[in-house]
N, C-alpha and C positions, 0 to 999 in steps of 0.2 A: 470587533471583539466585544465580548460581553464582560460585565463586571462580576457576574455571579456564574458559578459553574465553570466547567472546562469545555472548550471547543475542541473536538477531536475530528480531524479529517483523515479518513481512511481512503487511501488510493489503491484501488484494486484493478485487476485486469490480468490478462494472460501473462505467462512468462514472456519476456522480450518486448512488452508493450511500452515500457518506459516508466514504470512506477517509481523506482528509486531515483532516476534522473530527474523526474518531475518534482519529487519531494525535495531534492537538493536545490532546485531553482526556486521553488516556493520559499524554502528556508532563506535563501539569499535575499529575496524580495522582502520578507518579513524582517530580516536583520537590518536591511537598509532603512526600514521604517521604524526601527528601534522597538519591535514587538517581541516580548519574551516568548519563546517557543522552544520546542524540542522536536527532533525527528527521531523516531524509534522504528528502525527497520526490523520487522518481525522475523525476517530470515535469520538474523543473528541471534534472536532470542530463542529460536527453535533448533539451532544448529547443534546437534548432539548425535552421537552414535553409541550404542545401537538404537535403532528405531523400533518401537513396538509394532507388531503385526496389525494391531487394531487401531493404530494412530501413526501411520508411516511418515506423516509430515510434522509430527510432534506438535499438533495444535494445542493439546492440553498443556504441555510444557511451556509453550509460547505464552499462553494466557497467564499462567502462574508467574512466569518471569516478568511479564508486562506489569502485573499488579505490584511486584516488588520494585521494579525500576521506576514506576510512576511515582511512588512515595518519595523517592529521591528528587525527582524533578519538581514535585509539588512543594517540597521543603525550601526550594530556592525561588519560588514564586512563578513557575511556569504555569500558564493557563491555556495554552494553545499547543496541541499535539498533532503532528503529522505522522501518519503510520502507513508506509507502503507495505501492503500485505495482500495476498490472495485470499479473499473471503469467498468461500464456496457456497455458503448458505447463511441463513439468518442466525444460526447458532454461533457462527464466527463473529458476527456483529454483536450479539448478546454477550459473548465472552469478553469482548473489548469493553463494552459498557460496564460489565461487572468488575473488571480489573481496574477501571478508572471511575470510582464512585462520583456521581454528580455530573458525569460527562454527557454532553450533547453531541452525539455521534452522527457525522455526515459521511456518506459513502459516495465517492465518485468512482465510476468505472471508466478506465481508459480503454478505448477500442481502436483497432487498426485492422486493415485487411491482413489475411494470413500471409500474403506475399510480403507485405511490409514487415510483419513480425518475423517471418522466416529469414528475411534479409538481415534484420537486426541481430538475430541469433547467430547467423553465419559470421557476422562481423565480430560479435562478442566471443565466439568460440573458435575464431581463426587460429589455426596451428595448435589446437587442443585435441583431446581425445574425441574421436568421431562417435564413440558410443554415447558420450555425454551430450554431444550435439544432437544426435538422433533422439535421445530421450527428451531433450528440450523441445525439439520440433514436434514430436508426438504429443507432448504435454500441452504445447501451444494449441494444437488442433483440438484436443480434448477440452481444454479450459475455455477456449473461445466459444465453443458450442454450449458448454455448461453455463457459463456466465451470461450468455445471451438469454437463456431460458430461466435462470434462477431469479433474476431481477431484484437483487438485494440492494442495489444502488439507489441513491436519491437523485443522481443525475449522471449523464454520460458525456464524455468529451472524446471526440474523434481526434486521433493523433496523426492520422495520415497527412503527410505533406504540410505539417505545421511545425514551426520552430518551438523548442521547449519553453522559451520565455512566453510566447503567445498562449501555449497550453496552460502554463502556470497562472498567468493573469486571468484567463477565462475561469479557471477553477477558483481562484481567490474571490472573484466577483460573486460567483454563485454561492460559495461556502460562507462568506462573511455577510451576505445579504439575508441569510436564513435566520 
């Protein structure tokens, strides 16, 4: 951890790849090390209806809410932020950096095979609306291709056949060594 500035770890990847679960395990590890930090899941900062046609995922709202929420964490001395979030392009990373002034933003992209992601989504959406599952399956296919080509990440971690704790430790070593 650094004495100056704020370290921000953005965990990106397709829906179903394990962003939130990984953030939770990283948080647990940092808590055990007595490291002040916060996990800010952008899904919740963007969750609103209706959604504007020109911003269907409420990216603008999420960035505005992040700027507001960050001030509260800053006031209690948090200097390390973990943000699970789908970052589709450099503009998403820039919005996070703008919302958290002085932030040193690192982006890790979690990746897994589509079979693994689809299996995880089937488990998550078990006994739920099949239209919702189908939307997530289609979105996983789309995002996997898009994120492979956009290359907004600083590093990539493969999550296929790895326990969450191992993924979290691998991320922490790379994040905190930068």
